[in-house]
Backbone as CSV, one residue per row, in Angstrom:
resi,resn,N_x,N_y,N_z,CA_x,CA_y,CA_z,C_x,C_y,C_z
1,MET,52.476,48.599,-85.144,52.553,49.049,-83.851,51.200,50.420,-83.642
2,SER,50.959,50.550,-82.423,50.047,51.729,-82.255,50.177,52.485,-80.863
3,ILE,49.755,53.385,-80.744,49.961,54.111,-79.574,48.621,54.622,-79.169
4,LYS,47.990,54.497,-78.018,46.784,54.667,-77.562,46.657,55.639,-76.355
5,PHE,45.821,56.576,-76.425,45.810,57.645,-75.385,44.300,58.218,-75.461
6,ASN,44.106,58.898,-74.393,42.955,59.901,-74.340,43.146,61.322,-74.589
7,TYR,42.383,62.264,-75.233,42.418,63.479,-75.472,41.130,64.124,-75.323
8,ASN,40.704,64.994,-74.390,39.507,65.478,-73.914,38.406,64.598,-74.237
9,ASN,38.721,63.775,-73.557,37.535,62.336,-72.983,37.382,61.729,-74.389
10,GLU,38.211,61.577,-75.228,38.026,61.013,-76.570,39.088,60.130,-76.665
11,ALA,38.958,58.665,-77.152,39.937,57.739,-77.375,40.836,58.004,-78.700
12,VAL,42.012,58.054,-78.533,42.698,58.308,-79.700,43.699,57.134,-79.999
13,GLU,43.762,56.872,-81.365,44.939,55.666,-81.587,45.739,56.196,-82.819
14,VAL,46.878,56.097,-82.706,47.824,56.333,-83.733,48.469,55.010,-84.303
15,LYS,48.092,54.578,-85.492,48.596,53.223,-85.806,49.710,53.429,-87.097
16,PHE,50.691,52.735,-86.969,51.661,52.717,-87.940,51.775,51.315,-88.864
17,SER,52.153,51.484,-89.907,52.026,50.241,-90.792,53.230,50.343,-91.895
18,HIS,53.872,49.129,-92.374,54.959,49.298,-93.149,54.679,48.304,-94.288
19,ASP,54.612,48.769,-95.504,54.416,47.977,-96.890,55.198,48.335,-97.804
20,PHE,55.183,47.619,-98.881,55.618,47.926,-100.154,54.705,48.655,-101.197
21,ILE,54.987,49.608,-101.768,54.279,50.326,-102.803,54.953,49.763,-104.358
22,SER,53.991,49.414,-105.158,54.296,48.926,-106.184,54.850,50.355,-107.279
23,ARG,55.571,49.817,-108.458,55.879,50.987,-109.232,54.827,51.478,-109.887
24,GLU,53.750,50.754,-110.153,52.655,51.449,-110.824,51.852,52.398,-109.683
25,ASP,51.781,51.765,-108.569,50.998,52.685,-107.376,51.740,54.172,-107.204
26,ALA,53.236,53.995,-107.268,54.213,55.036,-107.037,54.024,55.945,-108.436
27,LEU,53.959,55.363,-109.402,53.886,56.486,-110.644,52.360,57.315,-110.601
28,PHE,51.357,56.271,-110.026,49.942,56.953,-110.091,50.135,58.185,-108.968
29,ALA,50.561,57.950,-107.902,50.915,59.086,-107.047,51.926,60.116,-107.176
30,GLY,52.411,60.191,-108.564,53.256,60.979,-108.900,54.474,60.968,-108.372
31,ILE,54.955,59.736,-107.953,56.340,59.630,-107.439,57.259,59.019,-108.518
32,LYS,58.584,59.572,-108.740,59.190,58.834,-109.937,59.976,57.969,-109.199
33,CYS,59.744,56.579,-109.812,60.482,55.195,-109.339,61.614,54.571,-110.484
34,VAL,62.632,54.748,-110.148,63.559,54.206,-111.205,63.483,52.781,-111.618
35,SER,63.680,51.989,-110.447,63.395,50.489,-110.594,62.132,49.847,-110.512
36,GLU,62.204,48.619,-111.141,60.979,47.990,-111.078,60.581,47.367,-109.702
37,GLU,61.610,47.003,-109.050,61.078,46.614,-107.375,60.300,47.857,-106.953
38,GLY,59.344,47.175,-105.836,58.682,48.068,-105.111,59.628,48.926,-103.804
39,ARG,59.008,49.747,-103.689,59.448,50.840,-102.621,58.922,50.466,-101.414
40,LYS,59.581,50.803,-100.217,59.173,50.486,-98.644,58.251,51.828,-98.317
41,VAL,57.067,51.734,-97.760,56.564,52.807,-97.230,55.995,52.768,-95.886
42,THR,56.080,53.813,-95.088,55.596,53.840,-93.605,54.206,54.727,-93.791
43,ILE,52.990,54.281,-93.056,51.839,54.808,-93.249,51.440,55.178,-91.600
44,ALA,51.062,56.316,-91.224,50.676,56.683,-89.901,49.113,57.119,-89.972
45,LYS,48.306,56.281,-89.498,46.920,56.764,-89.299,46.466,57.157,-87.835
46,ILE,45.680,58.232,-87.786,45.332,58.784,-86.608,43.682,58.604,-86.488
47,LEU,43.358,58.004,-85.646,41.918,57.562,-85.196,41.562,58.165,-84.030
48,LYS,40.177,58.747,-83.918,39.662,59.716,-82.886,38.274,58.666,-82.761
49,ASN,38.064,58.024,-81.394,36.844,57.040,-81.405,36.776,56.399,-82.646
50,ASN,37.714,55.490,-82.817,37.917,54.851,-83.874,37.355,55.016,-85.309
51,GLN,37.396,56.437,-85.457,37.190,57.040,-86.791,38.499,57.682,-87.075
52,GLU,39.212,57.185,-88.479,40.143,57.879,-89.055,39.868,59.328,-89.494
53,ILE,40.830,60.269,-88.758,40.843,61.623,-88.883,41.769,62.044,-89.650
54,CYS,42.857,61.279,-89.924,44.114,61.769,-91.019,45.018,60.623,-91.107
55,GLN,45.869,60.691,-92.185,46.618,59.828,-92.606,48.064,60.418,-92.996
56,GLY,48.954,59.885,-92.789,50.331,60.402,-93.503,51.165,59.320,-93.995
57,VAL,51.898,59.547,-95.198,52.742,58.491,-95.778,54.191,58.820,-95.830
58,SER,55.292,58.115,-95.810,56.541,58.200,-96.153,57.103,57.209,-96.970
59,ILE,57.783,57.578,-97.834,58.133,56.570,-99.134,59.751,56.573,-98.910
60,CYS,60.330,55.434,-98.880,61.728,55.254,-98.886,62.424,55.360,-100.279
61,ARG,63.070,56.265,-100.584,63.421,56.487,-102.016,64.935,56.171,-102.270
62,PRO,65.674,55.718,-103.179,66.858,55.764,-103.550,67.677,56.969,-103.292
63,PRO,68.626,56.953,-102.563,69.597,55.708,-102.300,69.471,55.859,-100.950
64,ASP,68.300,56.146,-100.141,67.969,55.727,-98.758,68.043,54.323,-98.579
65,ASN,68.363,53.981,-97.122,67.954,52.723,-96.694,66.810,52.788,-95.953
66,PHE,65.828,51.776,-95.983,64.730,51.798,-95.143,65.097,51.976,-93.730
67,ASP,64.537,52.777,-92.602,64.697,52.814,-91.476,62.935,53.109,-90.713
68,ARG,62.857,52.106,-90.073,61.203,52.167,-89.550,61.225,53.511,-88.677
69,ALA,62.139,53.877,-87.772,62.084,55.070,-87.012,61.756,56.419,-87.700
70,ILE,62.688,56.330,-88.706,62.779,57.549,-89.602,61.166,57.705,-90.524
71,GLY,60.794,56.426,-90.790,59.684,56.422,-91.405,58.494,57.038,-91.024
72,ARG,58.468,56.467,-89.457,57.356,56.730,-88.389,57.415,58.294,-88.419
73,LYS,58.463,58.928,-88.272,58.526,60.477,-87.847,57.951,61.177,-89.221
74,ILE,58.337,60.687,-89.922,57.988,61.440,-91.369,56.519,61.225,-91.502
75,ALA,56.040,60.090,-91.527,54.632,59.852,-91.850,53.761,60.401,-90.755
76,LEU,54.325,60.523,-89.555,53.474,61.015,-88.545,53.484,62.641,-88.668
77,ARG,54.519,63.239,-89.123,54.726,64.735,-89.258,53.634,64.878,-90.573
78,CYS,53.808,64.205,-91.534,52.723,64.359,-92.634,51.266,64.251,-92.125
79,ALA,50.901,63.393,-91.352,49.564,63.104,-90.707,49.127,64.191,-89.668
80,THR,50.090,64.798,-88.818,49.644,65.878,-88.130,49.475,67.427,-88.863
81,LEU,50.029,67.415,-89.867,50.024,68.766,-90.835,48.331,68.956,-90.953
82,GLU,47.616,67.737,-91.094,46.058,68.198,-91.192,45.395,68.473,-89.874
83,ILE,45.933,68.705,-88.770,45.277,68.934,-87.406,45.487,70.300,-87.257
84,GLY,44.217,70.797,-86.899,44.456,72.282,-86.683,44.526,72.569,-85.280
85,ASP,44.489,71.864,-84.244,44.378,71.908,-82.880,45.605,71.670,-82.539
86,LYS,46.300,72.484,-81.854,48.015,72.601,-81.499,47.984,71.914,-80.290
87,GLY,47.276,71.803,-79.327,47.237,71.079,-78.111,47.265,69.618,-78.629
88,PHE,46.286,69.164,-79.307,46.000,67.688,-79.836,47.292,67.243,-80.547
89,ARG,48.139,68.108,-81.483,49.243,68.038,-82.236,50.513,67.508,-81.060
90,THR,50.489,68.457,-80.219,51.388,68.333,-78.934,51.414,66.988,-78.299
91,LYS,50.106,66.695,-77.953,49.714,65.349,-77.282,50.261,64.269,-78.226
92,ILE,49.868,64.378,-79.377,50.371,63.220,-80.103,51.968,62.825,-80.218
93,TRP,52.514,63.815,-80.505,54.132,63.972,-80.400,54.584,63.455,-78.954
94,ASP,53.990,64.209,-77.923,54.496,63.431,-76.525,54.372,62.428,-76.547
95,GLU,52.902,61.512,-76.804,52.867,60.214,-76.425,53.869,59.458,-77.372
96,TYR,53.964,59.830,-78.697,55.071,59.397,-79.587,56.453,59.065,-78.831
97,ARG,56.939,60.269,-78.392,58.221,60.470,-77.936,58.285,59.307,-76.513
98,LYS,57.080,59.302,-75.777,56.998,58.512,-74.603,57.095,56.866,-75.057
99,ASN,56.403,56.660,-75.999,56.283,55.060,-76.542,57.046,54.496,-77.557
100,CYS,57.722,55.532,-78.214,58.570,54.867,-79.453,59.982,55.423,-79.252
101,LYS,60.862,54.447,-79.588,62.278,54.911,-79.391,62.986,55.282,-80.604
């Protein structure tokens, strides 16, 4: 899933993807994984003129059930923490609310 819009005459795209993270990757990232099976992750990437400017990740941990909408919000929140321009952050969230349910 992706959201495309323009901000200050620049093309912006917010891409979301969902994947599994292995136990080894989780341990490498400092995340405590109890079981051997992978955990579901959501990744939000923000691109400006096809250049990635930031990324956020959310990981579904026990005892939570995976929910795409919640994962997207958490990952997007993590990604937008790196953006200093408040107007740009606001535009991203406005576009997210307009395009995602």
